[in-house]
HTML snippet that shows the backbone in 3Dmol.js (N, CA, C, O; Angstrom):
<script src="https://3Dmol.org/build/3Dmol-min.js"></script>
<div id="view" style="width:600px;height:400px;position:relative"></div>
<script>
const pdb = `
ATOM      1  N   MET A   1       0.875  -1.239  -0.050  1.00  0.00           N
ATOM      2  CA  MET A   1       0.061  -0.036  -0.018  1.00  0.00           C
ATOM      3  C   MET A   1       0.896   1.285   0.004  1.00  0.00           C
ATOM      4  O   MET A   1       1.926   1.354   0.674  1.00  0.00           O
ATOM      5  N   LYS A   2       0.433   2.333  -0.739  1.00  0.00           N
ATOM      6  CA  LYS A   2       1.245   3.535  -0.755  1.00  0.00           C
ATOM      7  C   LYS A   2       1.165   4.265   0.625  1.00  0.00           C
ATOM      8  O   LYS A   2       0.182   4.214   1.365  1.00  0.00           O
ATOM      9  N   HIS A   3       2.249   4.910   0.865  1.00  0.00           N
ATOM     10  CA  HIS A   3       2.384   5.606   2.158  1.00  0.00           C
ATOM     11  C   HIS A   3       1.684   6.951   2.041  1.00  0.00           C
ATOM     12  O   HIS A   3       1.938   7.659   1.066  1.00  0.00           O
ATOM     13  N   ASP A   4       0.797   7.363   2.994  1.00  0.00           N
ATOM     14  CA  ASP A   4       0.087   8.697   3.058  1.00  0.00           C
ATOM     15  C   ASP A   4       0.803   9.538   3.939  1.00  0.00           C
ATOM     16  O   ASP A   4       1.577   9.055   4.765  1.00  0.00           O
ATOM     17  N   TYR A   5       0.598  10.858   3.828  1.00  0.00           N
ATOM     18  CA  TYR A   5       1.382  11.898   4.447  1.00  0.00           C
ATOM     19  C   TYR A   5       0.498  12.845   5.154  1.00  0.00           C
ATOM     20  O   TYR A   5      -0.549  13.121   4.567  1.00  0.00           O
ATOM     21  N   LEU A   6       0.716  13.398   6.305  1.00  0.00           N
ATOM     22  CA  LEU A   6       0.123  14.664   6.897  1.00  0.00           C
ATOM     23  C   LEU A   6       1.165  15.368   7.359  1.00  0.00           C
ATOM     24  O   LEU A   6       1.993  14.905   8.143  1.00  0.00           O
ATOM     25  N   ILE A   7       1.182  16.615   6.862  1.00  0.00           N
ATOM     26  CA  ILE A   7       2.318  17.727   7.195  1.00  0.00           C
ATOM     27  C   ILE A   7       1.638  18.751   8.059  1.00  0.00           C
ATOM     28  O   ILE A   7       0.572  19.236   7.680  1.00  0.00           O
ATOM     29  N   ARG A   8       2.164  19.095   9.149  1.00  0.00           N
ATOM     30  CA  ARG A   8       1.541  20.241  10.029  1.00  0.00           C
ATOM     31  C   ARG A   8       2.603  21.301  10.117  1.00  0.00           C
ATOM     32  O   ARG A   8       3.761  21.000  10.403  1.00  0.00           O
ATOM     33  N   VAL A   9       2.260  22.431   9.896  1.00  0.00           N
ATOM     34  CA  VAL A   9       3.143  23.641   9.939  1.00  0.00           C
ATOM     35  C   VAL A   9       2.588  24.691  10.950  1.00  0.00           C
ATOM     36  O   VAL A   9       1.395  24.995  10.946  1.00  0.00           O
ATOM     37  N   LEU A  10       3.465  25.222  11.792  1.00  0.00           N
ATOM     38  CA  LEU A  10       2.968  26.166  12.831  1.00  0.00           C
ATOM     39  C   LEU A  10       3.895  27.373  12.597  1.00  0.00           C
ATOM     40  O   LEU A  10       5.066  27.179  12.270  1.00  0.00           O
ATOM     41  N   GLY A  11       3.412  28.580  12.751  1.00  0.00           N
ATOM     42  CA  GLY A  11       4.142  29.841  12.537  1.00  0.00           C
ATOM     43  C   GLY A  11       3.501  30.948  13.604  1.00  0.00           C
ATOM     44  O   GLY A  11       2.487  30.770  14.279  1.00  0.00           O
ATOM     45  N   ALA A  12       4.270  32.033  13.588  1.00  0.00           N
ATOM     46  CA  ALA A  12       3.844  33.202  14.486  1.00  0.00           C
ATOM     47  C   ALA A  12       3.506  32.813  15.821  1.00  0.00           C
ATOM     48  O   ALA A  12       2.412  33.118  16.297  1.00  0.00           O
ATOM     49  N   ASN A  13       4.372  32.154  16.471  1.00  0.00           N
ATOM     50  CA  ASN A  13       4.275  31.618  17.977  1.00  0.00           C
ATOM     51  C   ASN A  13       2.917  30.767  17.895  1.00  0.00           C
ATOM     52  O   ASN A  13       2.062  30.997  18.750  1.00  0.00           O
ATOM     53  N   GLU A  14       2.701  29.910  17.028  1.00  0.00           N
ATOM     54  CA  GLU A  14       1.645  29.002  16.943  1.00  0.00           C
ATOM     55  C   GLU A  14       0.316  29.643  16.767  1.00  0.00           C
ATOM     56  O   GLU A  14      -0.713  29.079  17.137  1.00  0.00           O
ATOM     57  N   LYS A  15       0.326  30.909  16.163  1.00  0.00           N
ATOM     58  CA  LYS A  15      -1.018  31.586  15.945  1.00  0.00           C
ATOM     59  C   LYS A  15      -1.518  31.311  14.582  1.00  0.00           C
ATOM     60  O   LYS A  15      -2.668  31.566  14.224  1.00  0.00           O
ATOM     61  N   VAL A  16      -0.512  30.725  13.762  1.00  0.00           N
ATOM     62  CA  VAL A  16      -0.902  30.386  12.366  1.00  0.00           C
ATOM     63  C   VAL A  16      -0.542  28.891  12.242  1.00  0.00           C
ATOM     64  O   VAL A  16       0.475  28.360  12.690  1.00  0.00           O
ATOM     65  N   ARG A  17      -1.586  28.275  11.532  1.00  0.00           N
ATOM     66  CA  ARG A  17      -1.394  26.739  11.427  1.00  0.00           C
ATOM     67  C   ARG A  17      -1.540  26.466   9.933  1.00  0.00           C
ATOM     68  O   ARG A  17      -2.219  27.210   9.225  1.00  0.00           O
ATOM     69  N   GLY A  18      -0.889  25.378   9.449  1.00  0.00           N
ATOM     70  CA  GLY A  18      -1.209  25.003   7.981  1.00  0.00           C
ATOM     71  C   GLY A  18      -1.089  23.435   8.003  1.00  0.00           C
ATOM     72  O   GLY A  18      -0.224  22.868   8.670  1.00  0.00           O
ATOM     73  N   PHE A  19      -2.003  22.778   7.240  1.00  0.00           N
ATOM     74  CA  PHE A  19      -1.881  21.327   7.117  1.00  0.00           C
ATOM     75  C   PHE A  19      -1.959  20.977   5.656  1.00  0.00           C
ATOM     76  O   PHE A  19      -2.664  21.637   4.893  1.00  0.00           O
ATOM     77  N   ALA A  20      -1.214  19.906   5.239  1.00  0.00           N
ATOM     78  CA  ALA A  20      -1.325  19.363   3.936  1.00  0.00           C
ATOM     79  C   ALA A  20      -1.420  17.793   4.068  1.00  0.00           C
ATOM     80  O   ALA A  20      -0.775  17.194   4.928  1.00  0.00           O
ATOM     81  N   VAL A  21      -2.173  17.219   3.263  1.00  0.00           N
ATOM     82  CA  VAL A  21      -2.346  15.664   3.401  1.00  0.00           C
ATOM     83  C   VAL A  21      -2.352  15.097   1.977  1.00  0.00           C
ATOM     84  O   VAL A  21      -2.818  15.689   1.003  1.00  0.00           O
ATOM     85  N   ASP A  22      -1.781  13.882   1.963  1.00  0.00           N
ATOM     86  CA  ASP A  22      -1.805  13.144   0.717  1.00  0.00           C
ATOM     87  C   ASP A  22      -2.345  11.756   1.219  1.00  0.00           C
ATOM     88  O   ASP A  22      -1.683  10.952   1.875  1.00  0.00           O
ATOM     89  N   THR A  23      -3.611  11.598   0.823  1.00  0.00           N
ATOM     90  CA  THR A  23      -4.336  10.376   1.363  1.00  0.00           C
ATOM     91  C   THR A  23      -4.664   9.411   0.195  1.00  0.00           C
ATOM     92  O   THR A  23      -5.554   8.584   0.395  1.00  0.00           O
ATOM     93  N   LYS A  24      -4.060   9.433  -0.958  1.00  0.00           N
ATOM     94  CA  LYS A  24      -4.455   8.635  -2.162  1.00  0.00           C
ATOM     95  C   LYS A  24      -4.395   7.210  -1.731  1.00  0.00           C
ATOM     96  O   LYS A  24      -5.319   6.490  -2.112  1.00  0.00           O
ATOM     97  N   GLY A  25      -3.460   6.693  -1.002  1.00  0.00           N
ATOM     98  CA  GLY A  25      -3.352   5.288  -0.629  1.00  0.00           C
ATOM     99  C   GLY A  25      -4.487   4.765   0.266  1.00  0.00           C
ATOM    100  O   GLY A  25      -4.960   3.651   0.041  1.00  0.00           O
ATOM    101  N   ILE A  26      -4.887   5.441   1.156  1.00  0.00           N
ATOM    102  CA  ILE A  26      -6.059   5.019   2.026  1.00  0.00           C
ATOM    103  C   ILE A  26      -7.318   5.220   1.341  1.00  0.00           C
ATOM    104  O   ILE A  26      -8.257   4.459   1.579  1.00  0.00           O
ATOM    105  N   VAL A  27      -7.441   6.264   0.433  1.00  0.00           N
ATOM    106  CA  VAL A  27      -8.722   6.292  -0.179  1.00  0.00           C
ATOM    107  C   VAL A  27      -8.861   5.260  -1.271  1.00  0.00           C
ATOM    108  O   VAL A  27      -9.977   4.796  -1.505  1.00  0.00           O
ATOM    109  N   GLU A  28      -7.829   4.879  -1.937  1.00  0.00           N
ATOM    110  CA  GLU A  28      -7.816   3.743  -2.937  1.00  0.00           C
ATOM    111  C   GLU A  28      -8.154   2.534  -2.234  1.00  0.00           C
ATOM    112  O   GLU A  28      -8.877   1.719  -2.808  1.00  0.00           O
ATOM    113  N   HIS A  29      -7.690   2.281  -0.953  1.00  0.00           N
ATOM    114  CA  HIS A  29      -7.980   1.083  -0.260  1.00  0.00           C
ATOM    115  C   HIS A  29      -9.440   1.039   0.153  1.00  0.00           C
ATOM    116  O   HIS A  29     -10.100   0.007   0.028  1.00  0.00           O
ATOM    117  N   ALA A  30      -9.915   2.108   0.622  1.00  0.00           N
ATOM    118  CA  ALA A  30     -11.296   2.279   1.006  1.00  0.00           C
ATOM    119  C   ALA A  30     -12.221   2.037  -0.303  1.00  0.00           C
ATOM    120  O   ALA A  30     -13.234   1.348  -0.183  1.00  0.00           O
ATOM    121  N   ARG A  31     -11.910   2.542  -1.418  1.00  0.00           N
ATOM    122  CA  ARG A  31     -12.567   2.361  -2.645  1.00  0.00           C
ATOM    123  C   ARG A  31     -12.666   0.836  -2.954  1.00  0.00           C
ATOM    124  O   ARG A  31     -13.722   0.310  -3.306  1.00  0.00           O
ATOM    125  N   LEU A  32     -11.461   0.147  -2.792  1.00  0.00           N
ATOM    126  CA  LEU A  32     -11.592  -1.249  -3.162  1.00  0.00           C
ATOM    127  C   LEU A  32     -12.345  -2.006  -2.210  1.00  0.00           C
ATOM    128  O   LEU A  32     -12.985  -2.979  -2.607  1.00  0.00           O
ATOM    129  N   ILE A  33     -12.348  -1.665  -0.944  1.00  0.00           N
ATOM    130  CA  ILE A  33     -13.168  -2.513   0.154  1.00  0.00           C
ATOM    131  C   ILE A  33     -14.541  -2.212  -0.169  1.00  0.00           C
ATOM    132  O   ILE A  33     -15.331  -3.154  -0.218  1.00  0.00           O
ATOM    133  N   HIS A  34     -14.982  -0.925  -0.419  1.00  0.00           N
ATOM    134  CA  HIS A  34     -16.453  -0.552  -0.438  1.00  0.00           C
ATOM    135  C   HIS A  34     -17.057  -0.648  -1.847  1.00  0.00           C
ATOM    136  O   HIS A  34     -18.277  -0.587  -1.993  1.00  0.00           O
ATOM    137  N   HIS A  35     -16.216  -0.797  -2.891  1.00  0.00           N
ATOM    138  CA  HIS A  35     -16.724  -0.719  -4.280  1.00  0.00           C
ATOM    139  C   HIS A  35     -17.393   0.434  -4.656  1.00  0.00           C
ATOM    140  O   HIS A  35     -18.464   0.401  -5.261  1.00  0.00           O
ATOM    141  N   ASN A  36     -16.726   1.621  -4.276  1.00  0.00           N
ATOM    142  CA  ASN A  36     -17.416   2.930  -4.450  1.00  0.00           C
ATOM    143  C   ASN A  36     -17.384   3.375  -5.987  1.00  0.00           C
ATOM    144  O   ASN A  36     -16.622   2.846  -6.797  1.00  0.00           O
ATOM    145  N   THR A  37     -18.272   4.386  -6.308  1.00  0.00           N
ATOM    146  CA  THR A  37     -18.192   4.980  -7.519  1.00  0.00           C
ATOM    147  C   THR A  37     -17.068   6.088  -7.311  1.00  0.00           C
ATOM    148  O   THR A  37     -16.700   6.481  -6.205  1.00  0.00           O
ATOM    149  N   PRO A  38     -16.544   6.561  -8.607  1.00  0.00           N
ATOM    150  CA  PRO A  38     -15.625   7.701  -8.337  1.00  0.00           C
ATOM    151  C   PRO A  38     -15.978   8.916  -7.573  1.00  0.00           C
ATOM    152  O   PRO A  38     -15.193   9.549  -6.868  1.00  0.00           O
ATOM    153  N   LEU A  39     -17.295   9.204  -7.783  1.00  0.00           N
ATOM    154  CA  LEU A  39     -17.825  10.442  -6.854  1.00  0.00           C
ATOM    155  C   LEU A  39     -17.880  10.047  -5.438  1.00  0.00           C
ATOM    156  O   LEU A  39     -17.527  10.886  -4.610  1.00  0.00           O
ATOM    157  N   ALA A  40     -18.302   8.804  -5.013  1.00  0.00           N
ATOM    158  CA  ALA A  40     -18.343   8.613  -3.623  1.00  0.00           C
ATOM    159  C   ALA A  40     -16.835   8.365  -3.091  1.00  0.00           C
ATOM    160  O   ALA A  40     -16.566   8.576  -1.908  1.00  0.00           O
ATOM    161  N   SER A  41     -15.969   7.958  -3.910  1.00  0.00           N
ATOM    162  CA  SER A  41     -14.607   7.855  -3.435  1.00  0.00           C
ATOM    163  C   SER A  41     -14.052   9.240  -3.177  1.00  0.00           C
ATOM    164  O   SER A  41     -13.330   9.427  -2.198  1.00  0.00           O
ATOM    165  N   ALA A  42     -14.364  10.238  -4.030  1.00  0.00           N
ATOM    166  CA  ALA A  42     -13.926  11.531  -3.752  1.00  0.00           C
ATOM    167  C   ALA A  42     -14.451  12.185  -2.523  1.00  0.00           C
ATOM    168  O   ALA A  42     -13.758  12.864  -1.766  1.00  0.00           O
ATOM    169  N   ILE A  43     -15.672  11.948  -2.377  1.00  0.00           N
ATOM    170  CA  ILE A  43     -16.402  12.476  -1.131  1.00  0.00           C
ATOM    171  C   ILE A  43     -15.740  11.769   0.100  1.00  0.00           C
ATOM    172  O   ILE A  43     -15.352  12.470   1.035  1.00  0.00           O
ATOM    173  N   LEU A  44     -15.599  10.440   0.135  1.00  0.00           N
ATOM    174  CA  LEU A  44     -15.036   9.734   1.179  1.00  0.00           C
ATOM    175  C   LEU A  44     -13.675  10.174   1.485  1.00  0.00           C
ATOM    176  O   LEU A  44     -13.284  10.308   2.645  1.00  0.00           O
ATOM    177  N   GLY A  45     -12.919  10.407   0.416  1.00  0.00           N
ATOM    178  CA  GLY A  45     -11.464  10.859   0.583  1.00  0.00           C
ATOM    179  C   GLY A  45     -11.482  12.382   1.202  1.00  0.00           C
ATOM    180  O   GLY A  45     -10.636  12.702   2.037  1.00  0.00           O
ATOM    181  N   ARG A  46     -12.266  13.101   0.851  1.00  0.00           N
ATOM    182  CA  ARG A  46     -12.190  14.551   1.269  1.00  0.00           C
ATOM    183  C   ARG A  46     -12.674  14.428   2.909  1.00  0.00           C
ATOM    184  O   ARG A  46     -12.111  15.102   3.772  1.00  0.00           O
ATOM    185  N   LEU A  47     -13.635  13.614   3.185  1.00  0.00           N
ATOM    186  CA  LEU A  47     -14.021  13.545   4.654  1.00  0.00           C
ATOM    187  C   LEU A  47     -12.931  12.839   5.388  1.00  0.00           C
ATOM    188  O   LEU A  47     -12.659  13.264   6.511  1.00  0.00           O
ATOM    189  N   MET A  48     -12.240  11.779   4.892  1.00  0.00           N
ATOM    190  CA  MET A  48     -11.091  11.197   5.584  1.00  0.00           C
ATOM    191  C   MET A  48      -9.977  12.240   5.773  1.00  0.00           C
ATOM    192  O   MET A  48      -9.382  12.280   6.849  1.00  0.00           O
ATOM    193  N   SER A  49      -9.684  13.046   4.821  1.00  0.00           N
ATOM    194  CA  SER A  49      -8.594  13.914   4.765  1.00  0.00           C
ATOM    195  C   SER A  49      -8.943  14.992   5.841  1.00  0.00           C
ATOM    196  O   SER A  49      -8.085  15.315   6.663  1.00  0.00           O
ATOM    197  N   ALA A  50     -10.206  15.562   5.852  1.00  0.00           N
ATOM    198  CA  ALA A  50     -10.620  16.565   6.820  1.00  0.00           C
ATOM    199  C   ALA A  50     -10.552  16.047   8.279  1.00  0.00           C
ATOM    200  O   ALA A  50     -10.146  16.741   9.211  1.00  0.00           O
ATOM    201  N   GLY A  51     -10.969  14.811   8.393  1.00  0.00           N
ATOM    202  CA  GLY A  51     -10.878  14.126   9.642  1.00  0.00           C
ATOM    203  C   GLY A  51      -9.369  13.970  10.138  1.00  0.00           C
ATOM    204  O   GLY A  51      -9.079  14.202  11.312  1.00  0.00           O
ATOM    205  N   LEU A  52      -8.490  13.597   9.268  1.00  0.00           N
ATOM    206  CA  LEU A  52      -7.055  13.595   9.742  1.00  0.00           C
ATOM    207  C   LEU A  52      -6.564  14.980  10.235  1.00  0.00           C
ATOM    208  O   LEU A  52      -5.835  15.085  11.221  1.00  0.00           O
ATOM    209  N   MET A  53      -6.947  15.926   9.584  1.00  0.00           N
ATOM    210  CA  MET A  53      -6.483  17.347   9.798  1.00  0.00           C
ATOM    211  C   MET A  53      -7.188  17.794  11.170  1.00  0.00           C
ATOM    212  O   MET A  53      -6.557  18.379  12.051  1.00  0.00           O
ATOM    213  N   MET A  54      -8.406  17.503  11.266  1.00  0.00           N
ATOM    214  CA  MET A  54      -9.093  17.884  12.516  1.00  0.00           C
ATOM    215  C   MET A  54      -8.565  17.186  13.870  1.00  0.00           C
ATOM    216  O   MET A  54      -8.476  17.720  14.975  1.00  0.00           O
ATOM    217  N   GLY A  55      -8.270  15.993  13.551  1.00  0.00           N
ATOM    218  CA  GLY A  55      -7.607  15.052  14.533  1.00  0.00           C
ATOM    219  C   GLY A  55      -6.337  15.591  15.064  1.00  0.00           C
ATOM    220  O   GLY A  55      -6.054  15.495  16.258  1.00  0.00           O
ATOM    221  N   GLN A  56      -5.500  16.209  14.117  1.00  0.00           N
ATOM    222  CA  GLN A  56      -4.232  16.730  14.496  1.00  0.00           C
ATOM    223  C   GLN A  56      -4.369  18.014  15.354  1.00  0.00           C
ATOM    224  O   GLN A  56      -3.413  18.448  15.997  1.00  0.00           O
ATOM    225  N   MET A  57      -5.566  18.597  15.343  1.00  0.00           N
ATOM    226  CA  MET A  57      -5.767  19.824  16.129  1.00  0.00           C
ATOM    227  C   MET A  57      -6.246  19.532  17.526  1.00  0.00           C
ATOM    228  O   MET A  57      -6.398  20.443  18.340  1.00  0.00           O
ATOM    229  N   LEU A  58      -6.494  18.223  17.822  1.00  0.00           N
ATOM    230  CA  LEU A  58      -6.913  17.984  19.217  1.00  0.00           C
ATOM    231  C   LEU A  58      -5.850  18.105  20.141  1.00  0.00           C
ATOM    232  O   LEU A  58      -4.699  17.778  19.849  1.00  0.00           O
ATOM    233  N   LYS A  59      -6.228  18.623  21.401  1.00  0.00           N
ATOM    234  CA  LYS A  59      -5.166  19.022  22.398  1.00  0.00           C
ATOM    235  C   LYS A  59      -4.717  17.836  23.171  1.00  0.00           C
ATOM    236  O   LYS A  59      -3.518  17.757  23.436  1.00  0.00           O
ATOM    237  N   SER A  60      -5.592  16.831  23.598  1.00  0.00           N
ATOM    238  CA  SER A  60      -5.227  15.933  24.523  1.00  0.00           C
ATOM    239  C   SER A  60      -5.288  14.462  23.791  1.00  0.00           C
ATOM    240  O   SER A  60      -5.962  14.330  22.769  1.00  0.00           O
ATOM    241  N   LYS A  61      -4.632  13.474  24.298  1.00  0.00           N
ATOM    242  CA  LYS A  61      -4.735  12.044  23.711  1.00  0.00           C
ATOM    243  C   LYS A  61      -6.197  11.579  24.161  1.00  0.00           C
ATOM    244  O   LYS A  61      -6.727  10.651  23.551  1.00  0.00           O
ATOM    245  N   ASP A  62      -6.774  12.129  25.086  1.00  0.00           N
ATOM    246  CA  ASP A  62      -8.187  11.675  25.505  1.00  0.00           C
ATOM    247  C   ASP A  62      -9.195  12.262  24.646  1.00  0.00           C
ATOM    248  O   ASP A  62     -10.291  11.702  24.607  1.00  0.00           O
ATOM    249  N   ASP A  63      -8.979  13.394  23.890  1.00  0.00           N
ATOM    250  CA  ASP A  63     -10.054  14.132  23.172  1.00  0.00           C
ATOM    251  C   ASP A  63     -10.494  13.156  22.035  1.00  0.00           C
ATOM    252  O   ASP A  63      -9.717  12.325  21.563  1.00  0.00           O
ATOM    253  N   LYS A  64     -11.710  13.296  21.647  1.00  0.00           N
ATOM    254  CA  LYS A  64     -12.346  12.491  20.622  1.00  0.00           C
ATOM    255  C   LYS A  64     -12.952  13.397  19.537  1.00  0.00           C
ATOM    256  O   LYS A  64     -13.345  14.549  19.719  1.00  0.00           O
ATOM    257  N   LEU A  65     -12.971  12.708  18.377  1.00  0.00           N
ATOM    258  CA  LEU A  65     -13.360  13.538  17.125  1.00  0.00           C
ATOM    259  C   LEU A  65     -14.484  12.715  16.474  1.00  0.00           C
ATOM    260  O   LEU A  65     -14.200  11.575  16.105  1.00  0.00           O
ATOM    261  N   THR A  66     -15.691  13.164  16.303  1.00  0.00           N
ATOM    262  CA  THR A  66     -16.794  12.402  15.654  1.00  0.00           C
ATOM    263  C   THR A  66     -17.032  13.172  14.110  1.00  0.00           C
ATOM    264  O   THR A  66     -17.135  14.395  14.011  1.00  0.00           O
ATOM    265  N   VAL A  67     -17.085  12.432  13.190  1.00  0.00           N
ATOM    266  CA  VAL A  67     -17.340  12.986  11.891  1.00  0.00           C
ATOM    267  C   VAL A  67     -18.590  12.417  11.380  1.00  0.00           C
ATOM    268  O   VAL A  67     -19.013  12.749  10.273  1.00  0.00           O
TER     269      VAL A  67
END
`;
const viewer = $3Dmol.createViewer("view");
viewer.addModel(pdb, "pdb");
viewer.setStyle({}, {cartoon: {color: "spectrum"}});
viewer.zoomTo();
viewer.render();
</script>
């Protein structure tokens, strides 16, 4: 399976944040498991990418994110 990446950038004393993700591998894996159409795969991929970025913004290991 292809390796996916999440990059987090902080600046201005942590007042500015930036995120970049490459989730092609996990989205392709999900597409094969669920037999999605291309449109459904795109939507699922965007949701998964947003969830990854939002998860990185959690403050504590005990925090939870529901999408």
